[in-house]
Structure formats: structure tokens, C-alpha cells
Z-matrix of the N, CA and C atoms (Angstrom, degrees):
N
C 1 1.462
C 2 1.522 1 110.08
N 3 1.318 2 114.76 1 154.20
C 4 1.454 3 122.36 2 180.00
C 5 1.533 4 110.35 3 -66.80
N 6 1.330 5 117.27 4 136.01
C 7 1.460 6 122.50 5 176.71
C 8 1.523 7 108.56 6 -147.59
N 9 1.343 8 115.94 7 141.74
C 10 1.461 9 120.80 8 -178.43
C 11 1.525 10 109.51 9 -127.87
N 12 1.336 11 115.67 10 127.91
C 13 1.460 12 122.82 11 175.77
C 14 1.522 13 108.45 12 -129.71
N 15 1.320 14 116.87 13 128.07
C 16 1.465 15 122.16 14 174.23
C 17 1.525 16 106.92 15 -102.93
N 18 1.317 17 116.92 16 137.94
C 19 1.455 18 119.28 17 178.12
C 20 1.516 19 110.30 18 -137.33
N 21 1.331 20 114.51 19 155.32
C 22 1.455 21 121.23 20 -179.62
C 23 1.524 22 108.07 21 -143.55
N 24 1.332 23 117.03 22 132.76
C 25 1.463 24 121.73 23 176.02
C 26 1.525 25 107.86 24 -72.99
N 27 1.338 26 115.60 25 128.51
C 28 1.459 27 120.43 26 179.33
C 29 1.522 28 112.21 27 -103.67
N 30 1.339 29 116.10 28 -38.78
C 31 1.455 30 119.92 29 -176.82
C 32 1.519 31 109.79 30 -161.56
N 33 1.321 32 116.19 31 147.42
C 34 1.470 33 121.36 32 178.29
C 35 1.520 34 109.24 33 -112.83
N 36 1.335 35 115.22 34 140.21
C 37 1.459 36 122.50 35 179.01
C 38 1.524 37 108.71 36 -133.09
N 39 1.295 38 118.95 37 78.74
C 40 1.460 39 121.03 38 -178.66
C 41 1.519 40 110.46 39 63.34
N 42 1.331 41 116.93 40 -112.80
C 43 1.464 42 121.53 41 -179.44
C 44 1.523 43 113.22 42 -92.17
N 45 1.290 44 117.55 43 7.60
C 46 1.466 45 120.00 44 176.27
C 47 1.524 46 109.40 45 -120.08
N 48 1.313 47 115.38 46 154.30
C 49 1.458 48 121.68 47 -179.49
C 50 1.520 49 108.56 48 -135.62
N 51 1.315 50 115.96 49 134.17
C 52 1.453 51 121.41 50 175.79
C 53 1.513 52 107.20 51 -92.34
N 54 1.332 53 117.48 52 124.87
C 55 1.461 54 121.15 53 -179.22
C 56 1.515 55 111.21 54 -128.09
N 57 1.306 56 114.53 55 154.49
C 58 1.461 57 122.33 56 173.66
C 59 1.514 58 106.43 57 -104.99
N 60 1.320 59 116.48 58 134.39
C 61 1.466 60 120.96 59 177.17
C 62 1.522 61 109.67 60 -123.19
N 63 1.319 62 115.18 61 138.34
C 64 1.460 63 121.07 62 174.30
C 65 1.519 64 107.37 63 -126.41
N 66 1.305 65 115.84 64 126.98
C 67 1.456 66 121.57 65 -177.37
C 68 1.526 67 110.47 66 -100.66
N 69 1.316 68 116.17 67 132.07
C 70 1.466 69 120.86 68 172.08
C 71 1.515 70 110.31 69 -89.74
N 72 1.317 71 116.39 70 -24.49
C 73 1.461 72 122.39 71 179.14
C 74 1.521 73 107.92 72 -122.09
N 75 1.287 74 117.82 73 171.28
C 76 1.456 75 121.04 74 -177.68
C 77 1.514 76 112.47 75 -128.55
N 78 1.303 77 116.72 76 64.19
C 79 1.461 78 121.16 77 -179.51
C 80 1.528 79 110.79 78 -86.68
N 81 1.307 80 116.07 79 152.79
C 82 1.462 81 121.61 80 177.63
C 83 1.523 82 110.15 81 -59.04
N 84 1.327 83 115.72 82 129.03
C 85 1.469 84 123.15 83 177.70
C 86 1.520 85 113.15 84 60.15
N 87 1.315 86 118.09 85 24.11
C 88 1.467 87 122.48 86 -172.12
C 89 1.526 88 113.11 87 -54.59
N 90 1.313 89 118.63 88 -51.21
C 91 1.462 90 120.91 89 -178.39
C 92 1.522 91 109.88 90 -63.16
N 93 1.310 92 116.59 91 -44.00
C 94 1.466 93 120.86 92 -178.66
C 95 1.529 94 111.46 93 -62.11
N 96 1.308 95 116.87 94 -43.00
C 97 1.465 96 121.62 95 -179.49
C 98 1.526 97 110.95 96 -67.80
N 99 1.327 98 117.13 97 -46.13
C 100 1.461 99 120.00 98 -177.63
C 101 1.528 100 111.98 99 -65.09
N 102 1.323 101 117.97 100 -43.19
C 103 1.466 102 119.66 101 178.34
C 104 1.520 103 110.95 102 -66.75
N 105 1.306 104 116.99 103 -38.32
C 106 1.466 105 120.64 104 177.49
C 107 1.529 106 110.88 105 -62.15
N 108 1.327 107 117.16 106 -37.09
C 109 1.470 108 120.37 107 178.99
C 110 1.524 109 111.80 108 -65.75
N 111 1.340 110 117.04 109 -19.34
C 112 1.463 111 122.58 110 176.59
C 113 1.528 112 111.50 111 -95.91
N 114 1.338 113 116.02 112 9.26
C 115 1.472 114 122.98 113 -174.89
C 116 1.525 115 111.75 114 60.73
N 117 1.312 116 116.24 115 34.38
C 118 1.462 117 123.61 116 174.10
C 119 1.516 118 106.12 117 -121.33
N 120 1.312 119 117.00 118 133.62
C 121 1.453 120 120.15 119 -171.91
C 122 1.519 121 110.76 120 -126.72
N 123 1.293 122 116.29 121 141.89
C 124 1.450 123 121.74 122 177.57
C 125 1.525 124 108.04 123 -74.86
N 126 1.329 125 115.70 124 135.63
C 127 1.456 126 120.29 125 179.54
C 128 1.525 127 110.38 126 -55.17
N 129 1.316 128 116.51 127 133.46
C 130 1.459 129 122.11 128 178.25
C 131 1.509 130 115.38 129 81.67
N 132 1.315 131 118.40 130 -0.02
C 133 1.469 132 121.41 131 -177.80
C 134 1.527 133 109.57 132 -87.79
N 135 1.318 134 116.52 133 96.22
C 136 1.467 135 119.86 134 -179.30
C 137 1.530 136 112.59 135 -88.70
N 138 1.321 137 118.03 136 -0.64
C 139 1.459 138 121.06 137 175.75
C 140 1.535 139 110.56 138 -89.12
N 141 1.321 140 117.79 139 -51.50
C 142 1.465 141 122.01 140 -178.84
C 143 1.525 142 112.41 141 -104.60
N 144 1.294 143 117.57 142 -7.93
C 145 1.457 144 121.20 143 -178.78
C 146 1.503 145 109.76 144 -120.21
N 147 1.291 146 114.54 145 -124.61
C 148 1.448 147 119.49 146 178.56
C 149 1.521 148 108.29 147 -155.35
N 150 1.301 149 115.48 148 158.74
C 151 1.450 150 121.10 149 178.94
C 152 1.522 151 107.06 150 -148.61
N 153 1.310 152 116.36 151 123.15
C 154 1.460 153 119.47 152 179.66
C 155 1.530 154 109.94 153 -83.56
N 156 1.296 155 116.23 154 163.25
C 157 1.471 156 120.42 155 178.37
C 158 1.517 157 111.52 156 -66.22
N 159 1.334 158 116.20 157 -25.40
C 160 1.463 159 121.17 158 -179.81
C 161 1.521 160 112.63 159 -89.87
N 162 1.312 161 117.18 160 1.70
C 163 1.458 162 122.11 161 -176.91
C 164 1.525 163 110.17 162 -66.55
N 165 1.315 164 116.78 163 128.30
C 166 1.465 165 121.79 164 179.58
C 167 1.531 166 111.76 165 -91.50
N 168 1.329 167 116.48 166 -5.11
C 169 1.466 168 120.75 167 179.30
C 170 1.524 169 108.06 168 -85.59
N 171 1.326 170 116.87 169 121.98
C 172 1.465 171 120.24 170 -175.70
C 173 1.527 172 113.73 171 -110.36
N 174 1.329 173 116.97 172 16.62
C 175 1.460 174 120.67 173 175.54
C 176 1.514 175 109.38 174 -153.11
N 177 1.313 176 116.54 175 163.96
C 178 1.466 177 121.51 176 177.00
C 179 1.530 178 107.95 177 -72.74
N 180 1.318 179 116.27 178 127.05
C 181 1.468 180 121.71 179 -177.46
C 182 1.532 181 109.74 180 -88.48
N 183 1.312 182 115.28 181 68.02
C 184 1.457 183 123.23 182 -178.75
C 185 1.521 184 107.32 183 -129.21
N 186 1.327 185 116.22 184 124.51
C 187 1.458 186 118.97 185 -177.69
C 188 1.522 187 110.01 186 -147.21
N 189 1.301 188 116.72 187 135.96
C 190 1.463 189 121.90 188 175.57
C 191 1.519 190 108.52 189 -106.00
N 192 1.314 191 115.66 190 137.55
C 193 1.456 192 118.06 191 175.30
C 194 1.527 193 110.88 192 -96.10
N 195 1.330 194 117.62 193 -19.49
C 196 1.459 195 120.95 194 -178.66
C 197 1.523 196 109.73 195 -138.07
N 198 1.307 197 115.44 196 128.20
C 199 1.460 198 121.76 197 173.10
C 200 1.523 199 107.02 198 -127.08
N 201 1.310 200 116.44 199 137.73
C 202 1.462 201 118.89 200 172.09
C 203 1.517 202 108.12 201 -135.64
N 204 1.308 203 114.57 202 139.57
C 205 1.453 204 120.51 203 -175.71
C 206 1.521 205 110.29 204 -156.69
N 207 1.311 206 114.80 205 161.39
C 208 1.458 207 120.69 206 176.34
C 209 1.514 208 108.53 207 -91.54
N 210 1.334 209 116.68 208 127.72
C 211 1.460 210 121.12 209 177.81
C 212 1.527 211 108.22 210 -62.48
N 213 1.339 212 117.98 211 130.97
C 214 1.470 213 120.01 212 -173.63
C 215 1.531 214 114.94 213 -64.06
N 216 1.339 215 117.98 214 -26.95
C 217 1.473 216 119.37 215 -179.01
C 218 1.522 217 112.42 216 -99.27
N 219 1.335 218 116.79 217 -50.92
C 220 1.470 219 119.75 218 -175.41
C 221 1.521 220 113.02 219 -82.48
N 222 1.342 221 117.25 220 -16.02
C 223 1.464 222 123.52 221 -177.19
C 224 1.534 223 112.72 222 66.60
N 225 1.339 224 116.60 223 8.84
C 226 1.461 225 121.53 224 177.69
C 227 1.536 226 109.08 225 -70.79
N 228 1.330 227 117.06 226 141.08
C 229 1.455 228 121.48 227 177.30
C 230 1.527 229 108.56 228 -82.01
N 231 1.326 230 116.48 229 121.21
C 232 1.457 231 122.37 230 -177.41
C 233 1.525 232 109.97 231 -106.64
N 234 1.328 233 116.40 232 138.04
C 235 1.457 234 122.75 233 175.03
C 236 1.525 235 107.56 234 -118.31
N 237 1.325 236 116.32 235 121.32
C 238 1.457 237 122.11 236 179.15
C 239 1.524 238 107.20 237 -113.31
N 240 1.340 239 116.54 238 121.60
C 241 1.458 240 120.78 239 -172.26
C 242 1.528 241 109.86 240 -125.88
N 243 1.345 242 115.61 241 133.73
C 244 1.463 243 122.36 242 173.21
C 245 1.526 244 106.72 243 -88.63
N 246 1.325 245 117.64 244 103.50
C 247 1.462 246 121.23 245 -173.12
C 248 1.529 247 112.88 246 -67.65
N 249 1.314 248 119.93 247 -29.52
C 250 1.459 249 121.10 248 178.30
C 251 1.521 250 110.60 249 -64.65
N 252 1.327 251 117.26 250 -44.61
C 253 1.458 252 119.41 251 -179.67
C 254 1.522 253 112.61 252 -70.04
N 255 1.311 254 118.47 253 -26.64
C 256 1.460 255 120.08 254 176.63
C 257 1.518 256 109.60 255 -63.85
N 258 1.314 257 116.81 256 -37.31
C 259 1.460 258 121.02 257 177.98
C 260 1.531 259 110.15 258 -65.95
N 261 1.328 260 116.89 259 -43.30
C 262 1.463 261 121.50 260 -176.76
C 263 1.521 262 111.43 261 -78.45
N 264 1.326 263 117.70 262 -48.73
C 265 1.467 264 123.45 263 -178.24
C 266 1.523 265 108.45 264 -129.32
N 267 1.322 266 117.29 265 130.41
C 268 1.468 267 118.99 266 -176.16
C 269 1.526 268 115.19 267 -77.46
N 270 1.335 269 119.44 268 -6.41
C 271 1.459 270 121.49 269 179.15
C 272 1.514 271 109.97 270 -139.62
N 273 1.327 272 117.99 271 162.14
C 274 1.455 273 120.49 272 -178.74
C 275 1.522 274 109.63 273 -68.43
N 276 1.301 275 117.05 274 137.35
C 277 1.456 276 121.61 275 -174.23
C 278 1.518 277 109.92 276 -144.81
N 279 1.310 278 115.11 277 156.88
C 280 1.456 279 120.20 278 171.44
C 281 1.508 280 108.31 279 -135.33
N 282 1.293 281 116.27 280 151.80
C 283 1.452 282 121.44 281 178.90
C 284 1.509 283 108.43 282 -102.62
N 285 1.317 284 117.25 283 126.08
C 286 1.449 285 120.91 284 -179.92
C 287 1.513 286 109.92 285 -126.82
N 288 1.299 287 116.42 286 154.44
C 289 1.437 288 122.09 287 176.41
C 290 1.508 289 108.88 288 -84.70
N 291 1.330 290 116.66 289 129.34
C 292 1.445 291 119.51 290 -178.53
C 293 1.518 292 109.88 291 -163.31
N 294 1.324 293 117.45 292 146.73
C 295 1.465 294 120.61 293 173.56
C 296 1.508 295 109.28 294 -83.94
N 297 1.324 296 116.74 295 -46.38
C 298 1.467 297 121.89 296 174.06
C 299 1.522 298 106.90 297 -148.32
N 300 1.275 299 116.42 298 151.93
C 301 1.462 300 120.40 299 177.66
C 302 1.494 301 108.51 300 -117.66
């Protein structure tokens, strides 16, 4: 099925890159699949990326600070915000493993 993800590099940290992703569609694993298709992998993602035996990361390092969606029954537009991440980062971001983007 058709899926669209927009991404922007926000900051580089050696072999990791902080990126912002905005989804136009909501497909299962969409961000993970799209970044993997670019040979960029989310840290800790052993399904679409890779994980070494020496890896100390035990979860996928993917987090959204803002979600908005239409409620399926009331049709009301809902905004769900992680207030801690708003203080730290002003926009939704994910950390991915990459040499260059």
C-alpha cells in the first residue's frame, strides 16, 4: 500500500543522526520500513535494522512527542503531546543509526 514519510536531518552525532519524521499516512512500521529502505536503521531495531550481540540497546529508539488523529467515533481531532520531550526538543524526533544522511 501507498505510504508517505517526510524526514529532515536535525543533528549529527558521529555515527548517529537525529531526524524529524512526519507521516502523511499511518502504515504499520512505516518509519522503520522507509528508513530501512534508505539503508538507515533505527537504533535497537532488530526487525528492520540490525542489532549486534554486544549491543547495549534493548529497545527500538523511536519516540514521538506529538501525535494527532481523528477520533474514529466522534470525528474530533485529538492532539496527544509528550510534555517532557517538548521541554527537551521542540519537535518530534527519532534517533537513527547512520554514517551520513
